[in-house]
C-alpha positions in Angstrom: 99.2 6.6 163.5 95.8 8.4 162.4 97.7 11.2 161.7 100.1 9.5 159.4 97.2 7.7 157.5 95.5 11.1 156.7 98.7 12.3 155.3 99.1 9.4 153.0 95.4 9.2 152.2 94.9 9.1 148.3 91.4 10.3 147.3 89.8 11.5 144.2 90.0 15.1 145.0 93.6 16.8 144.8 94.2 19.7 147.0 96.0 22.7 145.6 99.5 22.8 147.3 100.7 26.4 148.0 104.5 26.9 147.8 105.9 29.4 150.0 107.9 32.1 148.1 111.4 32.1 148.7 113.0 35.5 150.0 116.6 34.4 149.1 118.9 37.2 148.2 119.9 35.2 145.1 116.5 35.2 143.6 115.8 38.7 144.5 119.0 39.8 142.6 118.1 37.9 139.6 114.7 39.4 139.3 116.3 43.0 139.9 118.8 42.4 137.1 118.9 45.2 134.6 119.1 42.5 132.0 115.4 41.4 132.7 113.8 44.7 132.3 111.5 45.1 129.3 111.8 46.1 125.7 110.2 49.4 126.4 112.9 50.3 129.1 115.7 49.3 127.2 114.3 51.2 124.3 113.8 54.4 126.1 117.3 54.2 127.5 118.9 53.8 124.1 116.8 56.7 122.6 117.7 59.1 125.4 121.3 58.1 125.3 121.6 58.7 121.6 119.7 61.8 121.7 122.1 63.3 124.3 124.8 61.8 122.2 123.7 63.7 119.3 123.6 66.8 121.2 127.1 66.5 122.4 128.6 66.0 119.0 128.9 69.6 117.6 132.2 69.3 115.6 133.0 68.3 111.9 134.5 65.1 110.9 134.7 64.6 107.2 133.1 66.6 104.2 131.0 63.6 103.2 128.7 63.9 106.3 127.4 67.0 104.5 128.3 66.8 100.9 127.0 63.4 100.4 123.8 63.6 102.5 122.5 67.1 103.7 123.7 69.3 100.8 122.2 66.8 98.1 119.0 66.7 100.1 118.8 70.5 100.3 119.4 70.9 96.7 116.6 68.4 96.0 114.1 70.2 97.9 115.0 73.9 97.5 116.6 73.8 93.9 119.4 76.3 94.7 122.3 77.5 94.3 121.0 78.5 90.7 124.4 79.1 89.2 126.7 76.3 88.0 128.0 74.1 90.7 131.2 71.7 90.4 131.2 68.1 89.5 130.4 65.8 92.4 130.6 62.1 92.9 126.7 62.2 92.6 126.5 63.5 89.2 129.1 61.1 87.9 127.0 58.2 89.1 129.4 57.2 91.7 126.9 57.8 94.8 123.2 56.9 94.9 120.4 59.1 96.2 118.9 56.5 98.2 120.5 58.2 101.6 120.0 61.7 100.8 116.2 61.0 99.9 115.7 60.0 103.5 116.4 63.6 104.6 115.1 65.2 101.5 111.6 63.7 102.7 112.2 65.5 106.1 113.0 68.8 104.5 109.9 68.5 102.3 107.7 68.0 105.1 109.4 71.0 106.9 108.7 73.1 103.9 105.3 72.1 103.6 104.2 72.8 107.1 106.4 76.1 106.9 108.8 75.1 109.6 112.0 74.7 107.9 114.2 77.0 109.9 117.7 76.5 109.5 118.3 74.9 113.1 115.7 72.2 112.2 117.4 71.7 108.8 120.6 70.9 110.7 119.4 68.9 113.8 116.3 67.0 112.6 118.3 64.6 110.0 121.1 64.1 112.9 118.1 63.3 115.4 116.7 60.7 112.7 120.0 59.3 112.5 120.2 59.0 116.3 117.0 57.4 116.6 118.3 54.7 113.9 121.4 54.2 115.9 119.3 53.7 119.1 117.1 51.1 117.3 120.3 49.3 116.3 121.6 49.4 120.0 118.2 47.7 121.3 118.6 44.9 118.7 122.1 44.3 119.5 121.1 44.3 123.3 118.7 41.4 122.7 120.9 39.7 120.3 123.4 39.4 123.2 120.9 38.0 125.5 120.1 35.0 123.2 123.9 34.4 122.6 125.4 34.7 126.1 124.4 34.6 129.7 123.1 37.7 131.3 126.5 38.6 132.8 128.3 38.4 129.5 125.5 40.4 127.7 125.5 42.9 130.2 129.1 43.6 130.0 129.3 43.4 126.2 126.5 45.9 126.0 128.3 48.2 128.2 131.4 48.1 126.1 129.3 48.9 123.1 127.6 51.8 124.6 130.9 53.5 125.9 132.8 53.3 122.7 134.2 56.5 122.0 134.2 56.2 118.2 130.7 55.0 118.0 129.7 58.0 120.1 131.6 60.2 117.6 130.3 58.7 114.4 127.0 57.2 114.9 124.7 60.3 114.8 126.4 61.9 112.0 124.8 61.9 108.7 127.4 60.0 107.1 126.8 56.8 104.9 129.4 55.0 107.0 127.1 55.7 109.9 124.1 54.2 108.3 126.3 51.1 107.0 127.1 50.5 110.7 123.8 50.7 111.9 122.1 48.5 109.3 125.2 45.9 109.8 124.3 45.9 113.5 120.6 45.2 112.6 121.4 42.7 110.1 123.8 40.9 112.6 120.7 40.6 114.9 119.0 38.2 112.2 122.3 36.6 111.1 122.6 32.6 112.0 125.3 33.1 114.5 126.0 29.9 116.6 123.3 30.0 119.5 121.1 32.8 118.0 117.4 32.6 118.4 116.3 35.4 116.2 118.0 34.7 113.0 116.1 35.2 109.7 117.7 34.8 106.3 115.4 36.9 104.3 115.5 39.9 107.1 119.3 39.9 107.4 119.8 39.6 103.6 117.4 42.4 102.9 119.2 44.5 105.3 122.7 43.6 103.8 121.2 44.4 100.3 119.9 47.8 101.9 123.5 48.6 103.2 125.1 47.8 99.9 122.7 50.2 98.3 123.4 53.1 100.5 127.4 52.3 100.5 128.6 49.5 98.1 131.6 48.7 100.1 129.3 47.1 102.7 129.9 44.1 100.7 133.3 43.9 101.9 132.1 43.3 105.4 129.5 40.8 104.8 131.4 38.7 102.1 132.8 36.3 104.6 129.6 36.0 106.7 127.6 35.4 103.4 130.0 32.4 102.7 129.7 31.2 106.2 125.9 31.1 105.9 125.7 29.4 102.6 128.4 26.8 103.8 126.5 26.1 107.2 122.9 25.9 105.4 121.6 22.5 104.9 119.2 23.5 102.1 121.4 25.5 99.9 119.3 25.5 96.7 116.2 27.0 98.8 118.6 29.5 100.2 119.7 30.4 96.6 116.2 30.3 95.0 114.2 32.1 97.9 116.9 34.6 99.1 119.8 35.2 97.1 118.1 35.5 93.7 115.2 37.8 94.6 117.1 40.2 96.9 120.0 40.3 94.2 117.6 41.0 91.6 116.8 44.1 93.4 120.5 45.2 93.6 120.9 44.4 89.8 118.6 47.4 89.1 121.0 49.9 90.8 124.1 50.4 88.6 125.6 52.9 91.2 127.4 49.9 92.9 129.2 49.1 89.7 130.1 52.7 89.1 131.4 53.1 92.5 133.7 50.2 92.2 134.7 51.4 88.7 135.7 54.8 89.7 137.3 54.0 93.0 139.0 50.9 92.4 139.6 50.5 88.7 140.2 54.3 87.9 141.7 54.9 91.3 139.8 58.0 91.8 139.8 57.7 95.6 143.7 58.0 95.5 143.0 61.7 94.5 141.9 62.2 98.1 145.2 60.7 99.7 146.9 57.7 100.2 148.3 55.7 103.2 151.0 52.8 103.4 149.5 49.2 103.2 150.1 48.9 107.2 148.2 51.9 108.0 145.2 50.1 109.6 147.1 47.5 111.4 149.7 50.3 112.9 147.2 53.2 113.5 143.6 52.9 112.0 142.2 49.9 114.0 143.8 50.9 117.2 142.2 54.5 117.0 138.7 53.1 116.2 138.7 50.6 118.7 140.4 52.9 121.2 140.9 51.8 125.0 138.9 48.7 124.2 142.0 47.1 122.4 143.6 45.0 125.5 139.9 43.8 126.2 139.5 42.8 122.2 142.7 41.0 122.2 142.0 39.1 125.5 138.7 38.2 124.2 139.6 36.7 120.8 141.7 34.2 122.9 138.8 33.4 125.0 136.1 33.1 122.3 138.1 32.4 119.2 136.3 29.0 118.5 132.8 30.3 119.3 132.8 33.6 117.4 135.6 32.8 114.7 133.3 34.0 112.0 133.0 37.4 113.5 136.8 37.5 113.9 137.3 36.4 110.5 135.0 39.4 109.2 137.0 41.8 111.2 140.4 40.6 109.9 139.0 40.2 106.2 137.5 43.8 106.1 140.8 45.2 107.5 143.0 43.1 105.0 140.8 44.2 102.1 140.8 47.8 102.9 144.6 47.8 103.5 145.0 46.8 99.9 143.5 50.0 98.8 145.7 53.2 98.9 142.9 55.5 100.2 142.4 54.7 104.1 140.1 56.3 106.6 139.1 55.6 110.2 135.3 55.6 109.4 135.9 52.9 106.6 136.3 50.1 109.2 133.7 51.6 111.6 130.9 48.9 110.7 133.1 46.1 112.3 133.2 47.9 115.6 130.1 45.9 116.9 131.7 42.8 116.2 134.7 43.7 118.2 132.4 44.7 120.9 131.4 41.0 121.3 135.0 39.9 122.1 135.6 42.9 124.6 132.4 42.1 126.5 133.5 38.4 127.1 136.9 39.5 128.3 135.4 42.0 130.8 133.0 39.5 132.0 136.0 36.9 132.3 137.9 39.4 134.7 135.6 38.5 137.6 136.4 40.5 140.8 138.6 43.0 138.5 135.7 43.9 135.9 134.2 46.7 137.9 137.5 48.7 138.3 138.4 47.7 134.7 134.9 49.1 133.6 135.4 52.2 135.3 139.0 52.9 133.6 137.4 51.7 130.2 134.6 54.3 130.7 136.9 57.1 131.8 139.2 56.3 128.9 136.5 56.5 126.4 134.9 59.5 127.8 137.8 61.9 127.6 138.1 61.4 123.9 134.4 61.4 123.1 133.9 64.5 124.8 136.9 66.3 123.3 136.3 65.2 119.5 132.5 65.8 120.3 132.8 69.3 121.5 136.1 70.9 120.6 138.1 69.2 118.0 137.3 70.7 114.6 134.2 72.7 115.6 135.1 75.9 113.5 134.0 74.7 110.3 130.5 74.3 111.8 130.7 77.6 114.0 131.7 79.8 111.0 128.4 78.9 109.1 126.5 80.4 112.1 128.4 83.5 111.8 127.3 83.6 108.1 123.7 83.0 108.7 123.0 87.0 109.4 124.1 87.5 105.8 120.7 86.1 104.9 118.9 89.2 106.3 121.1 91.3 104.5 120.5 89.4 101.1 116.7 89.8 101.8 116.5 93.5 102.3 117.0 96.1 99.8 119.8 98.3 101.1 122.8 100.4 99.7 125.1 97.7 100.8 126.3 95.3 98.2 124.7 91.7 98.0 126.7 89.5 100.1 129.2 87.2 98.0 131.2 84.7 100.1 134.4 82.8 99.0 135.7 80.1 100.8 139.5 79.9 100.7 140.1 76.7 102.3 140.7 73.0 101.2 137.5 72.1 99.2 134.6 71.0 101.0 135.8 72.0 104.3 132.6 73.4 105.6 128.8 72.6 105.0 127.2 74.8 102.5 123.4 75.8 102.0 122.0 73.1 104.3 123.5 75.2 107.1 122.6 78.7 105.6 119.3 78.0 104.1 119.2 81.1 102.0 120.3 81.7 98.2 123.3 84.0 99.3 125.9 83.8 96.7 128.6 81.5 98.0 131.5 79.7 96.3 134.5 77.5 97.3 137.7 76.2 95.7 136.7 73.4 93.4 138.3 70.0 93.4 136.4 67.7 91.3 138.3 64.3 90.9 140.6 63.5 88.2 138.5 61.4 85.5 141.3 61.0 83.0 142.4 64.4 81.8 146.0 64.9 81.1 148.1 67.2 83.5 145.1 67.7 85.6 145.3 70.2 88.5 142.1 71.3 90.3 141.3 74.8 91.2 142.2 74.4 94.8 145.7 73.2 94.1 146.3 76.0 91.5 145.1 78.5 94.3 147.5 77.2 97.0 150.6 77.1 94.6 150.2 80.8 93.7 147.5 82.5 95.6 148.2 86.0 94.4 148.4 85.1 90.8 145.0 83.4 91.2 143.4 86.4 92.4 144.6 88.2 89.5 143.2 86.0 87.1 140.1 85.2 88.9 139.0 88.8 89.8 140.5 91.1 87.0 138.1 94.0 88.1 137.6 95.4 91.5 133.9 95.1 91.1 134.1 91.4 90.7 135.5 90.9 94.4 133.6 89.1 97.0 132.5 90.8 100.0 133.6 88.1 102.5 136.6 85.7 102.5 136.8 82.6 104.9 140.0 81.0 105.3 142.3 79.2 108.0 144.7 81.5 109.7 147.6 79.7 108.1 146.7 81.3 104.8 146.6 85.0 106.1 150.2 85.9 106.1 150.7 84.7 102.5 147.8 86.7 101.1 148.1 89.7 103.5 149.4 91.9 100.5 146.0 91.2 98.6 143.8 91.9 101.9 145.4 95.1 102.6 145.2 96.3 99.1 141.7 95.4 98.7 140.3 96.7 102.0 139.5 93.5 103.6 139.2 93.8 107.3 139.2 90.8 109.7 135.7 90.5 111.2 135.8 87.4 113.3 138.2 84.9 114.6 136.8 81.3 115.3 138.4 78.4 117.1 139.0 75.3 115.1 141.5 72.8 116.6 144.4 72.5 118.9 146.1 70.4 116.3 146.6 72.3 112.8 148.0 70.3 110.3 149.2 71.5 106.7 146.6 73.9 105.1 144.2 73.4 108.1 144.8 76.1 110.7 144.0 76.2 114.4 141.5 78.9 113.7 139.2 80.2 110.9 139.2 84.1 109.9 136.2 85.9 108.4 137.4 88.9 106.2 134.9 91.4 105.1 135.6 94.2 102.6 134.9 97.7 103.3 
């Protein structure tokens, strides 16, 4: 009885109660979960992953990754070539200089400290793009944690990181890559249902930055902006404190208007090719999302109500771009993170089958990621490495003629001075867009229609001939008479692709005049 009274005794002093630490496997598993690791660990993982990603992408994709970024930056800092250059979208006011300025700043620093080697000029901008992409990965990771439980967040992040098209694009110096990076960052501050990190000013500022860099970013964000406005209780405050101040900044950048004017009203983009209206539905979207497509469709059925605004943005973006004649895979790349939300929900829902499904998904993405990153269309970059020794010839006084390189390829097939970094004379077949001239035919088209006639009119004297010719193998037979008659000898053969198409061959030839 005394023992019982002592246990029930109430006194003024309360003794501390020590709880025994449970050693249940359930608790230990949760503590060891990779989703419980800190910000630093996630950041390190993403940075290392994207830098490896950068090193394993050694191929070309589209001319814009050089001609709308690195070439513009190099010209800003080093002021050459000195001779007349063809009209570009930048000189027509269609493209802004905000994105090239980022790399021009890097080039200027390298120039100031005398470390501006050609390899640093090539890889440093891509490394910076990789770091920005990794930062977007980190923000996306922690956004998922606020939206879903740990299981769904983990599998969604897995889907995002193993996407072959993200691997292929995110480290390239493309405005589309920067647009996708900024879109992911803006999404982390967007007021999605359940989000605990939303900030109107931050996401709207990022959207404005994306539009400045690439005006078509407004297409992706239009339905999201409408959704936010509709859901906002204090609409007047949203307009006066966010929309108007941020919109005022955009009003001082006329590039956006010029971009829409030339590409849509004047159909300048059609000059670079057109596709049927259903191209994104039948080919484009399936290629971009790749092996994730079944998971995406399944996830749409599971999470339609919860994330209908993200699905609406995907459908809207594809629908708008389908109305434009000129279509490319990269145009819909910024909505890929939206799709990964549905893929992750689907994968987590598979329960006991999700690990085998994840293994299949990773393998199916790994093959195209490595092939397109290391093999497909690498010749147009490798050929510039073969031409770099010409800088030494041009800098040394010898009896040999000064190098004069002519690229007989579809225009902008290769990068230019950003990958040579010396004022060696180089020229390519020009193809400025048609800005309204009657019966307009660009130089590249005139050359391919009658190559031998073009040679006779362009080089009337033997002394005016270039010292080096760069061409795809499909052209060699057609101009063989010119090559033999002017003592051009093949100096190198460089692999380009296993899938030649039209004027783009499987190999690139370098011919040197003797």
